[in-house]
DSSP file (Angstrom, degrees, kcal/mol; ACC not computed):
  #  RESIDUE AA STRUCTURE BP1 BP2  ACC     N-H-->O    O-->H-N    N-H-->O    O-->H-N    TCO  KAPPA ALPHA  PHI   PSI    X-CA   Y-CA   Z-CA
    1    1 A X              0   0    0      0, 0.0     2,-0.4     0, 0.0     0, 0.0   0.000 360.0 360.0 360.0 121.1    0.0    0.0    0.0
    2    2 A X        -     0   0    0      0, 0.0     2,-0.4     0, 0.0     0, 0.0  -0.750 360.0-150.8 -93.0 131.9    1.6    3.3   -1.1
    3    3 A X        -     0   0    0     -2,-0.4     2,-0.1     1,-0.0     0, 0.0  -0.789  12.1-129.1 -99.5 143.7    1.1    6.3    1.0
    4    4 A X     >  -     0   0    0     -2,-0.4     4,-2.3     1,-0.1     5,-0.2  -0.373  34.0-101.4 -78.1 169.2    1.0    9.9   -0.4
    5    5 A X  H  > S+     0   0    0      1,-0.2     4,-2.0     2,-0.2     5,-0.1   0.905 124.2  50.8 -59.3 -42.2    3.2   12.5    1.3
    6    6 A X  H  > S+     0   0    0      1,-0.2     4,-2.1     2,-0.2    -1,-0.2   0.887 109.5  49.7 -64.0 -40.0    0.2   13.9    3.1
    7    7 A X  H  > S+     0   0    0      2,-0.2     4,-2.6     1,-0.2    -1,-0.2   0.893 108.9  52.4 -67.0 -39.3   -0.8   10.5    4.4
    8    8 A X  H  X S+     0   0    0     -4,-2.3     4,-2.6     1,-0.2    -1,-0.2   0.902 108.9  50.9 -61.7 -40.4    2.7    9.9    5.7
    9    9 A X  H  X S+     0   0    0     -4,-2.0     4,-2.6     2,-0.2    -2,-0.2   0.916 110.8  48.0 -63.2 -43.4    2.6   13.2    7.5
   10   10 A X  H  X S+     0   0    0     -4,-2.1     4,-2.6     2,-0.2    -2,-0.2   0.918 112.1  49.3 -63.4 -43.9   -0.7   12.3    9.1
   11   11 A X  H  X S+     0   0    0     -4,-2.6     4,-2.3     2,-0.2    -2,-0.2   0.920 112.8  47.3 -62.9 -43.6    0.6    8.8   10.2
   12   12 A X  H  X S+     0   0    0     -4,-2.6     4,-2.4     2,-0.2    -2,-0.2   0.916 112.1  50.1 -63.6 -42.8    3.7   10.3   11.6
   13   13 A X  H  X S+     0   0    0     -4,-2.6     4,-2.3     1,-0.2    -2,-0.2   0.917 111.3  48.3 -62.6 -43.5    1.8   13.0   13.5
   14   14 A X  H  X S+     0   0    0     -4,-2.6     4,-2.4     1,-0.2    -1,-0.2   0.893 110.6  51.9 -64.0 -39.2   -0.6   10.4   14.9
   15   15 A X  H  X S+     0   0    0     -4,-2.3     4,-2.5     1,-0.2    -2,-0.2   0.909 109.6  49.7 -62.5 -41.7    2.4    8.3   16.0
   16   16 A X  H  X S+     0   0    0     -4,-2.4     4,-2.6     2,-0.2    -2,-0.2   0.905 109.6  51.1 -64.0 -41.5    3.9   11.2   17.7
   17   17 A X  H  X S+     0   0    0     -4,-2.3     4,-2.6     2,-0.2    -2,-0.2   0.920 111.1  47.9 -63.0 -43.3    0.6   12.0   19.6
   18   18 A X  H  X S+     0   0    0     -4,-2.4     4,-2.4     2,-0.2    -2,-0.2   0.921 112.3  49.3 -62.8 -43.7    0.4    8.3   20.7
   19   19 A X  H  X S+     0   0    0     -4,-2.5     4,-2.4     1,-0.2    -2,-0.2   0.907 112.0  48.2 -62.8 -41.9    4.0    8.4   21.9
   20   20 A X  H  X S+     0   0    0     -4,-2.6     4,-2.5     2,-0.2    -1,-0.2   0.914 110.1  52.0 -65.0 -42.6    3.5   11.7   23.8
   21   21 A X  H  X S+     0   0    0     -4,-2.6     4,-1.7     1,-0.2    -2,-0.2   0.916 111.3  47.4 -60.2 -43.0    0.3   10.3   25.4
   22   22 A X  H  X S+     0   0    0     -4,-2.4     4,-3.1     1,-0.2     5,-0.3   0.907 110.5  51.8 -64.3 -41.0    2.2    7.2   26.6
   23   23 A X  H  X S+     0   0    0     -4,-2.4     4,-2.4     1,-0.2    -2,-0.2   0.898 107.4  53.5 -62.0 -39.5    5.1    9.4   27.9
   24   24 A X  H  < S+     0   0    0     -4,-2.5    -1,-0.2     1,-0.2    -2,-0.2   0.878 116.8  37.7 -62.4 -38.2    2.5   11.5   29.8
   25   25 A X  H  < S+     0   0    0     -4,-1.7    -2,-0.2    -5,-0.2    -1,-0.2   0.867 125.9  34.6 -80.8 -38.8    1.1    8.3   31.5
   26   26 A X  H  < S+     0   0    0     -4,-3.1     2,-0.8    -5,-0.2    -3,-0.2   0.704 104.0  67.7 -96.1 -21.1    4.3    6.4   32.0
   27   27 A X     <  -     0   0    0     -4,-2.4     2,-0.2    -5,-0.3    -1,-0.2  -0.836  62.0-160.0-112.8 101.6    7.1    8.9   32.7
   28   28 A X        -     0   0    0     -2,-0.8     2,-0.4    -3,-0.1    68,-0.1  -0.574  14.0-155.1 -74.2 140.2    6.9   10.8   36.0
   29   29 A X        +     0   0    0     -2,-0.2     2,-0.3    66,-0.1    74,-0.2  -0.954  20.3 165.4-120.7 133.1    9.0   13.9   35.9
   30   30 A X        -     0   0    0     -2,-0.4    70,-0.1    10,-0.0    71,-0.1  -0.993  37.0-110.3-142.6 143.2   10.5   15.7   38.9
   31   31 A X        -     0   0    0     -2,-0.3     3,-0.1    69,-0.1     6,-0.1  -0.346  35.3-107.9 -70.8 151.6   13.2   18.4   38.9
   32   32 A X    >   -     0   0    0      4,-0.2     3,-2.6     1,-0.2    -1,-0.1  -0.321  57.9 -68.6 -68.9 161.7   16.6   17.7   40.2
   33   33 A X  T 3  S+     0   0    0      1,-0.3    -1,-0.2    -2,-0.0     3,-0.1  -0.292 125.4  13.7 -54.2 128.5   17.5   19.3   43.5
   34   34 A X  T 3  S+     0   0    0      1,-0.3     2,-0.3    -3,-0.1    -1,-0.3   0.363 103.5 110.9  87.1  -5.7   17.8   23.0   43.0
   35   35 A X    <   -     0   0    0     -3,-2.6    -1,-0.3     4,-0.0     2,-0.2  -0.786  58.3-140.5-101.4 145.3   16.1   23.1   39.6
   36   36 A X     >  -     0   0    0     -2,-0.3     4,-2.6    -3,-0.1     5,-0.2  -0.530  33.6-100.4 -92.0 171.9   12.7   24.6   38.8
   37   37 A X  H  > S+     0   0    0      1,-0.2     4,-2.8     2,-0.2     5,-0.3   0.906 120.2  50.8 -59.7 -45.0   10.3   22.9   36.5
   38   38 A X  H  > S+     0   0    0      1,-0.2     4,-2.2     2,-0.2    -1,-0.2   0.897 112.9  45.7 -63.6 -40.1   11.1   25.1   33.5
   39   39 A X  H  > S+     0   0    0      2,-0.2     4,-2.4     1,-0.2    -1,-0.2   0.938 114.9  46.8 -67.3 -46.7   14.9   24.6   33.8
   40   40 A X  H  X S+     0   0    0     -4,-2.6     4,-1.8     1,-0.2    -2,-0.2   0.934 117.4  42.2 -61.7 -46.7   14.6   20.9   34.2
   41   41 A X  H  X S+     0   0    0     -4,-2.8     4,-2.2    -5,-0.2    -1,-0.2   0.860 112.6  54.3 -71.1 -34.7   12.2   20.5   31.4
   42   42 A X  H  X S+     0   0    0     -4,-2.2     4,-2.4    -5,-0.3    -1,-0.2   0.882 107.7  50.6 -64.1 -38.4   14.1   22.9   29.2
   43   43 A X  H  X S+     0   0    0     -4,-2.4     4,-2.1     2,-0.2    -2,-0.2   0.900 110.0  49.3 -66.0 -40.6   17.3   20.9   29.7
   44   44 A X  H  X S+     0   0    0     -4,-1.8     4,-2.3     2,-0.2    -2,-0.2   0.893 111.2  51.0 -63.8 -39.0   15.4   17.7   28.7
   45   45 A X  H  X S+     0   0    0     -4,-2.2     4,-3.1     2,-0.2     5,-0.2   0.917 108.7  50.5 -64.1 -44.3   14.2   19.5   25.6
   46   46 A X  H  X S+     0   0    0     -4,-2.4     4,-2.1     1,-0.2    -1,-0.2   0.907 111.7  47.8 -61.5 -42.1   17.7   20.6   24.7
   47   47 A X  H  X S+     0   0    0     -4,-2.1     4,-2.0     2,-0.2    -1,-0.2   0.912 112.7  49.0 -64.5 -42.5   19.0   17.1   25.0
   48   48 A X  H  X S+     0   0    0     -4,-2.3     4,-2.3     2,-0.2    -2,-0.2   0.934 111.3  48.9 -62.4 -47.5   16.1   15.7   23.0
   49   49 A X  H  X S+     0   0    0     -4,-3.1     4,-2.5     1,-0.2    -1,-0.2   0.883 109.1  53.5 -60.9 -38.3   16.6   18.3   20.2
   50   50 A X  H  X S+     0   0    0     -4,-2.1     4,-2.5    -5,-0.2    -1,-0.2   0.909 108.2  49.8 -62.5 -42.0   20.3   17.5   20.2
   51   51 A X  H  X S+     0   0    0     -4,-2.0     4,-2.4     2,-0.2    -2,-0.2   0.907 110.1  51.2 -62.4 -42.0   19.5   13.8   19.7
   52   52 A X  H  X S+     0   0    0     -4,-2.3     4,-2.3     1,-0.2    -2,-0.2   0.923 111.3  47.7 -60.4 -44.8   17.1   14.7   16.8
   53   53 A X  H  X S+     0   0    0     -4,-2.5     4,-2.4     2,-0.2    -2,-0.2   0.894 111.5  49.7 -65.4 -40.1   19.8   16.8   15.1
   54   54 A X  H  X S+     0   0    0     -4,-2.5     4,-2.3     2,-0.2    -1,-0.2   0.900 110.7  50.3 -64.8 -40.0   22.4   14.1   15.5
   55   55 A X  H  X S+     0   0    0     -4,-2.4     4,-2.3     2,-0.2    -2,-0.2   0.899 110.3  50.1 -63.8 -40.9   20.0   11.5   14.0
   56   56 A X  H  X S+     0   0    0     -4,-2.3     4,-2.8     2,-0.2     5,-0.2   0.914 108.8  52.2 -63.8 -42.2   19.3   13.8   11.1
   57   57 A X  H  X S+     0   0    0     -4,-2.4     4,-2.3     1,-0.2    -2,-0.2   0.930 110.9  46.8 -60.7 -45.3   23.1   14.3   10.5
   58   58 A X  H  X S+     0   0    0     -4,-2.3     4,-2.2     1,-0.2    -1,-0.2   0.912 112.0  51.8 -61.8 -41.3   23.6   10.5   10.4
   59   59 A X  H  X S+     0   0    0     -4,-2.3     4,-1.0     1,-0.2    -2,-0.2   0.929 109.6  48.3 -60.8 -46.7   20.6   10.2    8.1
   60   60 A X  H >X S+     0   0    0     -4,-2.8     3,-0.6     1,-0.2     4,-0.6   0.896 110.3  51.9 -63.0 -40.5   22.0   12.8    5.7
   61   61 A X  H >< S+     0   0    0     -4,-2.3     3,-1.2     1,-0.2    -1,-0.2   0.904 107.2  53.2 -62.1 -40.5   25.4   11.1    5.6
   62   62 A X  H 3< S+     0   0    0     -4,-2.2    -1,-0.2     1,-0.3    -2,-0.2   0.708  95.2  70.2 -68.4 -19.1   23.8    7.8    4.8
   63   63 A X  H << S-     0   0    0     -4,-1.0    -1,-0.3    -3,-0.6     2,-0.2   0.750  96.3-149.6 -68.5 -22.6   22.0    9.5    1.9
   64   64 A X    <<  -     0   0    0     -3,-1.2    -1,-0.2    -4,-0.6     2,-0.2  -0.570  43.2  -8.4  90.1-153.6   25.3    9.7    0.1
   65   65 A X    >   -     0   0    0     -2,-0.2     3,-2.0     1,-0.1     6,-0.1  -0.540  62.2-120.7 -84.9 147.1   26.4   12.3   -2.3
   66   66 A X  T 3  S+     0   0    0      1,-0.3     6,-0.2    -2,-0.2     5,-0.1   0.714 111.2  60.5 -58.6 -20.6   24.0   14.9   -3.7
   67   67 A X  T 3  S+     0   0    0      4,-0.1    -1,-0.3     2,-0.1     2,-0.1   0.599  84.2 100.6 -84.2  -9.4   24.7   13.7   -7.3
   68   68 A X  S X  S-     0   0    0     -3,-2.0     3,-1.6     1,-0.1     4,-0.3  -0.450  85.6 -99.3 -76.5 147.4   23.5   10.2   -6.5
   69   69 A X  T 3  S+     0   0    0      1,-0.2    -1,-0.1    -2,-0.1    -2,-0.1  -0.410 108.6  21.8 -63.0 138.8   20.0    9.1   -7.6
   70   70 A X  T 3> S+     0   0    0     -2,-0.1     4,-2.4    -4,-0.1    -1,-0.2   0.388  85.6 120.0  87.1  -3.9   17.5    9.2   -4.8
   71   71 A X  H <> S+     0   0    0     -3,-1.6     4,-3.1     1,-0.2     5,-0.2   0.937  73.2  49.4 -60.2 -48.2   19.5   11.7   -2.8
   72   72 A X  H  > S+     0   0    0     -4,-0.3     4,-2.4     1,-0.2    -1,-0.2   0.901 112.5  47.6 -60.6 -42.4   16.8   14.4   -2.7
   73   73 A X  H  > S+     0   0    0      2,-0.2     4,-2.1     1,-0.2    -1,-0.2   0.921 113.6  48.2 -64.4 -43.1   14.1   11.9   -1.6
   74   74 A X  H  X S+     0   0    0     -4,-2.4     4,-2.2     2,-0.2    -2,-0.2   0.926 112.1  49.0 -61.5 -45.7   16.4   10.6    1.1
   75   75 A X  H  X S+     0   0    0     -4,-3.1     4,-2.4     1,-0.2    -2,-0.2   0.886 109.3  52.3 -62.9 -40.3   17.3   14.1    2.3
   76   76 A X  H  X S+     0   0    0     -4,-2.4     4,-2.7    -5,-0.2    -1,-0.2   0.899 108.4  51.1 -63.0 -40.3   13.6   15.0    2.4
   77   77 A X  H  X S+     0   0    0     -4,-2.1     4,-2.7     2,-0.2    -2,-0.2   0.910 109.4  50.6 -62.7 -42.3   12.9   12.0    4.5
   78   78 A X  H  X S+     0   0    0     -4,-2.2     4,-2.2     2,-0.2    -2,-0.2   0.922 111.9  47.5 -60.3 -44.6   15.7   13.0    6.9
   79   79 A X  H  X S+     0   0    0     -4,-2.4     4,-2.3     2,-0.2    -2,-0.2   0.917 112.5  48.9 -63.6 -44.1   14.2   16.5    7.1
   80   80 A X  H  X S+     0   0    0     -4,-2.7     4,-2.4     1,-0.2    -2,-0.2   0.917 111.7  49.1 -62.4 -43.9   10.7   15.2    7.8
   81   81 A X  H  X S+     0   0    0     -4,-2.7     4,-2.4     1,-0.2    -1,-0.2   0.886 110.5  50.8 -63.5 -38.7   12.0   12.8   10.5
   82   82 A X  H  X S+     0   0    0     -4,-2.2     4,-2.6     2,-0.2    -2,-0.2   0.910 110.3  49.1 -66.5 -42.0   13.9   15.6   12.2
   83   83 A X  H  X S+     0   0    0     -4,-2.3     4,-2.3     2,-0.2    -2,-0.2   0.918 112.4  48.3 -62.3 -43.5   10.8   17.9   12.2
   84   84 A X  H  X S+     0   0    0     -4,-2.4     4,-2.0     2,-0.2    -2,-0.2   0.915 112.4  48.7 -63.0 -43.4    8.7   15.1   13.6
   85   85 A X  H  X S+     0   0    0     -4,-2.4     4,-2.2     1,-0.2    -2,-0.2   0.911 111.1  50.1 -62.6 -43.5   11.3   14.4   16.3
   86   86 A X  H  X S+     0   0    0     -4,-2.6     4,-2.3     1,-0.2    -2,-0.2   0.880 108.4  52.6 -64.8 -38.9   11.5   18.1   17.2
   87   87 A X  H  X S+     0   0    0     -4,-2.3     4,-2.4     1,-0.2    -1,-0.2   0.894 109.0  50.2 -62.8 -39.1    7.8   18.3   17.5
   88   88 A X  H  X S+     0   0    0     -4,-2.0     4,-2.8     2,-0.2    -2,-0.2   0.896 108.3  52.7 -66.3 -39.1    7.8   15.4   19.9
   89   89 A X  H  X S+     0   0    0     -4,-2.2     4,-2.1     2,-0.2    -2,-0.2   0.920 110.2  48.6 -60.1 -43.0   10.5   17.0   21.9
   90   90 A X  H  X S+     0   0    0     -4,-2.3     4,-1.9     2,-0.2    -2,-0.2   0.922 112.5  47.1 -63.3 -45.5    8.4   20.2   22.2
   91   91 A X  H  X S+     0   0    0     -4,-2.4     4,-2.4     1,-0.2    -2,-0.2   0.911 110.9  52.2 -63.4 -42.0    5.3   18.2   23.2
   92   92 A X  H  X S+     0   0    0     -4,-2.8     4,-2.7     1,-0.2    -1,-0.2   0.864 106.6  54.2 -62.7 -35.5    7.4   16.2   25.8
   93   93 A X  H  X S+     0   0    0     -4,-2.1     4,-2.3     2,-0.2    -1,-0.2   0.924 109.1  47.4 -64.1 -43.7    8.6   19.5   27.2
   94   94 A X  H  X S+     0   0    0     -4,-1.9     4,-2.1     2,-0.2    -2,-0.2   0.919 113.4  47.8 -63.4 -43.2    5.1   20.8   27.7
   95   95 A X  H  X S+     0   0    0     -4,-2.4     4,-3.0     1,-0.2     5,-0.3   0.914 110.0  53.4 -63.0 -42.5    4.1   17.5   29.3
   96   96 A X  H  X S+     0   0    0     -4,-2.7     4,-2.9     1,-0.2     5,-0.2   0.919 108.2  50.2 -57.2 -45.6    7.1   17.6   31.5
   97   97 A X  H  X S+     0   0    0     -4,-2.3     4,-2.2     2,-0.2    -1,-0.2   0.909 112.9  45.5 -62.5 -42.7    6.2   21.1   32.7
   98   98 A X  H  X S+     0   0    0     -4,-2.1     4,-2.4     2,-0.2     5,-0.2   0.950 116.2  45.0 -65.7 -49.0    2.6   20.0   33.6
   99   99 A X  H  X S+     0   0    0     -4,-3.0     4,-3.1     1,-0.2     5,-0.3   0.901 113.2  51.2 -62.3 -40.4    3.7   16.8   35.3
  100  100 A X  H  X S+     0   0    0     -4,-2.9     4,-2.1    -5,-0.3    -1,-0.2   0.926 112.9  44.1 -63.9 -45.4    6.5   18.6   37.2
  101  101 A X  H  < S+     0   0    0     -4,-2.2    -1,-0.2    -5,-0.2    -2,-0.2   0.866 117.8  44.9 -70.8 -35.5    4.2   21.4   38.5
  102  102 A X  H  < S+     0   0    0     -4,-2.4    -2,-0.2    -5,-0.2    -1,-0.2   0.913 121.3  38.7 -71.9 -42.7    1.4   18.9   39.4
  103  103 A X  H  <        0   0    0     -4,-3.1    -2,-0.2    -5,-0.2    -3,-0.2   0.719 360.0 360.0 -80.3 -21.3    3.8   16.4   41.1
  104  104 A X     <        0   0    0     -4,-2.1    -1,-0.2    -5,-0.3    -3,-0.2   0.433 360.0 360.0-110.2 360.0    6.1   19.0   42.7
């Protein structure tokens, strides 16, 4: 079954929402000693974004040279995956802030 670009985006978005919902239920968040919720959650977000960027870099390297067939499609996939990952990081940060303030 072939998905169009729009359908792939919807599927990825739905997957991210499910993952975020699970994270909200399964991962209790509390700030480290001396940290407030915003700092703790911001640090987690920065680490998550860094992981997304590193994953994108590896993906782009695996695409090969720009002159190779399929490079543009591969690069687009890397960019899409990085955007999806970054959106999940953002959602996780918001969930972290809510959980931290409720739990702390």
